[in-house]
VOFI-884555 format. One record per residue (C-alpha): x, y, z. Coordinates in Angstrom, 2 decimals, always signed. Each point is the difference from the previous one (the first is absolute). Example, Ala and Ser with C-alpha at 12.3 -4.5 7.8 and 13.67 -1.06 7.14 Angstrom:
<recs>
<rec <+12.30, -4.50, +7.80>>
<rec <+1.37, +3.44, -0.66>>
</recs>
This chain:
<recs>
<rec <-3.37, +11.34, +13.05>>
<rec <-3.50, -0.36, -1.43>>
<rec <+0.18, -1.35, -3.55>>
<rec <-2.15, +1.67, -2.64>>
<rec <-0.18, -1.98, -3.20>>
<rec <-2.07, +2.36, -2.13>>
<rec <-3.58, -0.45, +1.29>>
<rec <+0.77, -2.38, +2.87>>
<rec <+1.79, +0.63, +3.27>>
<rec <+1.57, -2.49, +2.40>>
<rec <+0.90, +0.72, +3.62>>
<rec <+3.56, -0.53, +1.18>>
<rec <-0.94, -3.23, +1.77>>
<rec <-1.17, -1.62, -3.25>>
<rec <+2.10, -2.19, -2.26>>
<rec <-0.89, -0.63, -3.61>>
<rec <+0.29, -3.01, -2.26>>
<rec <+0.89, +0.99, -3.57>>
<rec <-0.76, -3.02, -2.19>>
<rec <+2.06, -0.42, -3.16>>
<rec <-1.88, -0.27, -3.30>>
<rec <+2.29, -0.51, -3.00>>
<rec <-1.25, +0.95, -3.47>>
<rec <+3.08, -1.60, -1.50>>
<rec <+0.61, -3.29, -1.84>>
<rec <+3.39, -0.56, +1.64>>
<rec <-0.04, +0.95, +3.69>>
<rec <+2.55, -1.88, +2.09>>
<rec <-2.55, -1.36, +2.48>>
<rec <-3.23, -0.90, -1.79>>
<rec <+1.46, -0.52, -3.50>>
<rec <-2.83, +1.85, -1.69>>
<rec <-2.88, -1.50, +1.98>>
<rec <-1.76, +3.39, +0.04>>
<rec <+1.09, +1.19, -3.43>>
<rec <-3.49, -0.40, -1.47>>
<rec <-2.27, +2.82, +1.13>>
<rec <-2.73, -2.25, +1.39>>
<rec <+2.58, -2.00, +1.95>>
<rec <+1.43, +3.22, +1.42>>
<rec <-3.47, +1.18, +0.94>>
<rec <-0.69, -3.33, +1.70>>
<rec <+3.20, +0.54, +1.98>>
<rec <-1.29, +3.40, +1.12>>
<rec <-3.31, -1.53, +1.09>>
<rec <+1.87, -2.72, +1.89>>
<rec <+2.34, +2.29, +1.94>>
<rec <-2.78, +2.44, +0.84>>
<rec <-1.99, -2.90, +1.44>>
<rec <+3.10, -0.90, +2.04>>
<rec <+0.06, +3.50, +1.49>>
<rec <+2.63, +1.85, -2.03>>
<rec <-0.42, +3.75, +0.36>>
<rec <+2.05, +0.70, -3.11>>
<rec <+0.95, -1.56, -3.31>>
<rec <+3.20, +0.81, -1.88>>
<rec <-0.48, -0.39, -3.74>>
<rec <+3.14, -0.27, -2.13>>
<rec <+0.42, -0.22, -3.74>>
<rec <+3.77, -0.62, -0.22>>
<rec <+2.06, -2.55, +1.86>>
<rec <+2.91, +1.47, +1.94>>
<rec <+2.61, -2.38, -1.38>>
<rec <+1.78, +0.52, -3.33>>
<rec <-1.98, -1.07, -3.02>>
<rec <-1.74, +1.16, -3.14>>
<rec <-0.32, +3.78, -0.21>>
<rec <-3.55, +1.11, +0.78>>
<rec <-1.01, +3.30, -1.57>>
<rec <-2.12, +2.62, +1.72>>
<rec <-2.88, -0.87, -2.31>>
<rec <+0.24, -3.70, +0.86>>
<rec <+0.20, +0.69, +3.74>>
<rec <-3.10, +2.18, -0.25>>
<rec <-1.81, -2.70, -1.94>>
<rec <+0.74, -2.45, +2.79>>
<rec <-1.09, +2.11, +2.95>>
<rec <-2.20, +3.04, -0.79>>
<rec <-3.26, -1.67, -1.01>>
<rec <+0.56, -2.64, +2.68>>
<rec <+0.33, +2.66, +2.70>>
<rec <-3.25, +1.55, -1.23>>
<rec <-1.72, -3.38, +0.22>>
<rec <+1.25, -0.63, +3.53>>
<rec <-0.98, +3.50, +1.10>>
<rec <-3.54, -0.45, -1.28>>
<rec <-0.38, -3.37, +1.73>>
<rec <+1.66, +0.99, +3.28>>
<rec <-0.59, +3.70, +0.71>>
<rec <+1.55, -0.18, +3.49>>
<rec <+3.07, -2.06, -0.85>>
<rec <+3.36, +1.79, +0.00>>
<rec <+1.52, -0.50, -3.44>>
<rec <+3.76, +0.32, -0.42>>
<rec <+1.78, -0.21, -3.33>>
<rec <+3.60, -1.17, -0.18>>
<rec <+1.56, +2.36, -2.56>>
<rec <+2.95, +2.35, -0.23>>
<rec <-1.34, +1.89, -3.04>>
<rec <-1.79, +3.32, +0.43>>
<rec <-2.00, -0.50, -3.19>>
<rec <-1.37, -3.29, +1.28>>
<rec <-0.60, +1.52, +3.42>>
<rec <-2.05, +2.77, -1.57>>
<rec <-2.16, -2.49, -1.89>>
<rec <-0.70, -2.29, +2.96>>
<rec <-0.73, +2.83, +2.42>>
<rec <-2.50, +1.40, -2.50>>
<rec <-2.01, -3.25, +0.20>>
<rec <+0.16, -0.45, +3.76>>
<rec <+3.39, -1.12, +1.27>>
<rec <+0.75, +1.25, +3.52>>
<rec <+3.70, -0.79, +0.36>>
<rec <+3.03, +0.11, -2.29>>
<rec <+2.47, -2.65, +1.09>>
<rec <+3.33, +1.08, -1.49>>
<rec <+2.19, -3.06, +0.38>>
<rec <+2.92, +1.71, -1.75>>
<rec <+0.83, +2.84, +2.35>>
<rec <-1.05, +3.05, -2.01>>
<rec <+1.31, -1.02, -3.41>>
<rec <-2.62, +2.31, -1.52>>
<rec <+0.18, +3.24, +2.01>>
<rec <-3.44, +1.11, -1.25>>
<rec <-1.82, -2.80, +1.81>>
<rec <-0.26, +2.12, +3.16>>
<rec <-1.73, +2.73, -2.00>>
<rec <-2.57, -2.50, -1.25>>
<rec <-0.70, -1.19, +3.54>>
<rec <-0.41, +3.58, +1.18>>
<rec <-2.31, +0.95, -2.87>>
<rec <-2.32, -2.91, +0.74>>
<rec <+0.22, +0.16, +3.81>>
<rec <+1.41, -3.52, -0.14>>
<rec <+2.43, -1.68, +2.37>>
<rec <+3.52, -0.96, -1.02>>
<rec <+2.40, -2.69, +1.20>>
<rec <+3.64, +1.10, +0.03>>
<rec <+2.47, -2.87, -0.35>>
<rec <+3.75, -0.41, +0.31>>
<rec <+1.79, -1.71, -2.89>>
<rec <+3.54, +1.26, +0.38>>
<rec <-0.21, +1.78, -3.34>>
<rec <-0.08, -3.16, -2.12>>
<rec <-1.47, +0.17, -3.49>>
<rec <-3.67, -0.96, -0.29>>
<rec <-0.54, -3.74, -0.48>>
<rec <+3.61, -1.00, +0.59>>
<rec <+1.45, -2.25, +2.66>>
<rec <+2.64, +1.36, +2.36>>
<rec <+3.58, -1.05, -0.72>>
<rec <+2.55, +0.21, +2.81>>
<rec <-1.83, +3.01, +1.42>>
<rec <+1.42, +1.33, +3.24>>
<rec <-0.96, +2.41, +2.77>>
<rec <+1.92, +1.40, +2.95>>
<rec <-3.28, -0.39, +1.91>>
<rec <-2.98, -1.31, -1.95>>
<rec <-2.52, +1.12, +2.62>>
<rec <+1.37, +3.53, +0.09>>
<rec <-0.10, +0.09, -3.81>>
<rec <-3.59, -1.27, -0.08>>
<rec <-1.09, +2.58, +2.56>>
<rec <+1.79, +2.84, -1.76>>
<rec <-1.40, -0.84, -3.43>>
<rec <-3.59, -0.81, +1.00>>
<rec <-0.39, +3.01, +2.27>>
<rec <+1.49, +2.27, -2.67>>
<rec <-2.52, -1.44, -2.46>>
<rec <-2.77, +0.54, +2.56>>
<rec <+1.01, +3.61, +0.49>>
<rec <+0.05, +0.51, -3.77>>
<rec <-3.53, -1.41, -0.21>>
<rec <-1.07, +2.29, +2.82>>
<rec <+1.50, +3.01, -1.79>>
<rec <-1.87, -0.99, -3.16>>
<rec <-3.29, +0.17, +1.90>>
<rec <-0.65, -3.58, +1.10>>
<rec <-1.74, -0.08, +3.39>>
<rec <+2.37, -0.90, +2.83>>
<rec <-2.39, -2.74, +1.12>>
<rec <+0.07, -1.52, -3.49>>
<rec <+3.75, -0.68, -0.20>>
<rec <+1.44, -3.41, +0.87>>
<rec <+3.61, -1.19, -0.02>>
<rec <+1.23, -3.49, -0.95>>
<rec <+3.52, -1.44, +0.43>>
<rec <-0.71, -2.17, -3.07>>
<rec <+1.50, -3.33, +0.99>>
<rec <+2.01, -1.60, -2.84>>
<rec <-0.16, +3.13, -2.20>>
<rec <+3.55, +1.27, -0.39>>
<rec <+1.08, -2.29, +2.83>>
<rec <+1.57, -3.34, +0.69>>
<rec <-1.34, -2.44, +2.59>>
<rec <+2.20, +1.39, +2.79>>
<rec <-1.36, +3.48, -0.66>>
<rec <-3.62, -1.18, +0.15>>
<rec <+0.64, -1.92, +3.21>>
<rec <+1.55, +3.08, +1.60>>
<rec <-2.91, +2.18, -1.08>>
<rec <-2.37, -2.50, +1.59>>
<rec <+2.01, -0.12, +3.22>>
<rec <+0.18, +3.80, +0.26>>
<rec <-3.38, +0.94, -1.42>>
<rec <-0.83, +1.83, +3.24>>
<rec <+2.43, +2.71, -1.15>>
<rec <-2.15, +0.64, -3.07>>
<rec <-3.17, +0.00, +2.09>>
<rec <+1.63, +2.54, +2.32>>
<rec <+0.09, +2.54, -2.85>>
<rec <-3.72, +0.50, +0.54>>
<rec <-0.96, -0.88, -3.57>>
<rec <-2.28, -3.07, -0.30>>
<rec <+2.00, -3.00, -1.20>>
<rec <-1.03, -2.61, -2.57>>
<rec <+1.85, -3.29, -0.36>>
<rec <-0.11, -2.34, -2.98>>
<rec <+1.44, -3.27, +1.25>>
<rec <-2.18, -2.65, -1.57>>
<rec <+2.02, -2.82, -1.57>>
<rec <+2.95, +2.31, -0.64>>
<rec <+3.43, -1.30, -1.02>>
<rec <+1.58, +0.98, +3.31>>
<rec <-2.37, -2.45, +1.68>>
<rec <+0.73, -2.69, -2.57>>
<rec <+3.76, +0.44, +0.22>>
<rec <+0.00, +0.09, +3.80>>
<rec <-1.89, -3.29, +0.23>>
<rec <+1.12, -1.49, -3.36>>
<rec <-3.59, -0.34, -1.16>>
<rec <-1.61, +0.59, -3.41>>
<rec <-2.92, +2.30, -0.74>>
<rec <-3.14, -1.69, +1.28>>
<rec <+1.70, -1.39, +3.11>>
<rec <+0.77, +3.27, +1.77>>
<rec <-3.15, +0.68, +2.01>>
<rec <+1.42, -0.88, +3.42>>
<rec <+3.11, +2.09, -0.61>>
<rec <-2.14, +2.85, -1.28>>
<rec <-2.13, -0.08, +3.13>>
<rec <+3.09, -0.08, +2.21>>
<rec <+1.29, +3.16, -1.69>>
<rec <-3.49, +1.47, +0.22>>
<rec <-0.03, -0.58, +3.77>>
<rec <+3.23, +1.95, +0.44>>
<rec <-1.31, +2.89, -2.11>>
<rec <-3.32, -0.04, +1.83>>
<rec <+1.75, +0.21, +3.35>>
<rec <+1.90, +3.02, -1.34>>
<rec <-3.28, +1.65, -0.94>>
<rec <-0.41, -0.33, -3.79>>
<rec <-3.49, +1.13, -1.05>>
<rec <-0.59, -1.48, -3.48>>
<rec <+0.88, -3.53, -1.17>>
<rec <+0.12, -0.77, -3.72>>
<rec <-0.91, -3.68, -0.16>>
<rec <-0.95, -3.03, -2.01>>
<rec <-1.55, -1.81, +3.00>>
<rec <-2.51, +2.30, +1.72>>
<rec <-1.42, -2.17, +2.79>>
<rec <+3.31, -1.37, +1.24>>
<rec <+1.63, +3.43, -0.01>>
<rec <-2.98, +1.64, +1.73>>
<rec <+0.07, -2.54, +2.82>>
<rec <+3.76, +0.39, +0.39>>
<rec <-0.14, +3.79, +0.12>>
<rec <-3.00, +0.09, +2.36>>
<rec <+1.70, -2.39, +2.40>>
<rec <+3.23, +1.98, +0.04>>
<rec <-1.78, +3.35, +0.37>>
<rec <-1.94, -1.44, +2.96>>
<rec <+3.22, -1.26, +1.59>>
<rec <+1.46, +3.47, -0.52>>
<rec <-3.00, +1.54, +1.75>>
<rec <-1.27, +1.88, -3.05>>
<rec <-3.11, -2.13, -0.56>>
<rec <-2.39, -1.58, +2.52>>
<rec <-0.86, -3.70, -0.34>>
<rec <-3.11, -0.69, -2.06>>
<rec <-1.43, -1.54, +3.17>>
<rec <+1.48, -0.64, +3.44>>
<rec <-2.16, -2.08, +2.32>>
<rec <+2.54, -2.50, +1.32>>
<rec <+0.13, +0.30, +3.79>>
<rec <-2.72, +2.66, -0.02>>
<rec <-3.19, -1.91, -0.67>>
</recs>
């Protein structure tokens, strides 16, 4: 399916790198390295130079922590989105928020995508996306409360649950008026899941791709990688790329990443092996 992310369209043989930009002082990975606005903007400049087609700007870390009000979340992301939009008119800007009020504010200043990491916790978010002709990312969280960690969560079949919930969310977005080509589904590794669940979703991601909705995966430095390899944050790149390879072979379209270049090379190689992308050049044995 052709992806339409507000003003930009991407053919079904294109994959996208969505680079993470945290406007938080306490993110699990960068520990606030891009909390200051100028540092966050420098991160945007860096990942754009590396070839990222998208940035995903977030104002609240996913893990439990200090309560962040709507006003504070807006203060962290709205003016920053406007600054990025002015500097990079062709860049796809995603905002990681579950709140309709925040979604309204960021779309008004140029955001293209609402990345709802919490599975529709605010049912009005789809209406905001529709009103602004924005795209929306529909995640599966197993119904857990926003910003909580799963505790002994269980599924009869985690993949079936992820498909049922994300496609139902997608259909609700469609009914609200979001363009079919602007709806993406995401199994949401780690969110509402233990490590075994995330491994199974990775192994069976082709079943999500088979729904026909474009699939996003957010694998970068996740806990399921760390627990599988017994590695801390900061030492999980190889494991992340291994999981990325499996998801790329299954046909995932968007990759939410910390490391743009390494992930791009991994995905391009796998898509070429799968026959979906020609080599950048192929002269061996021909010249």
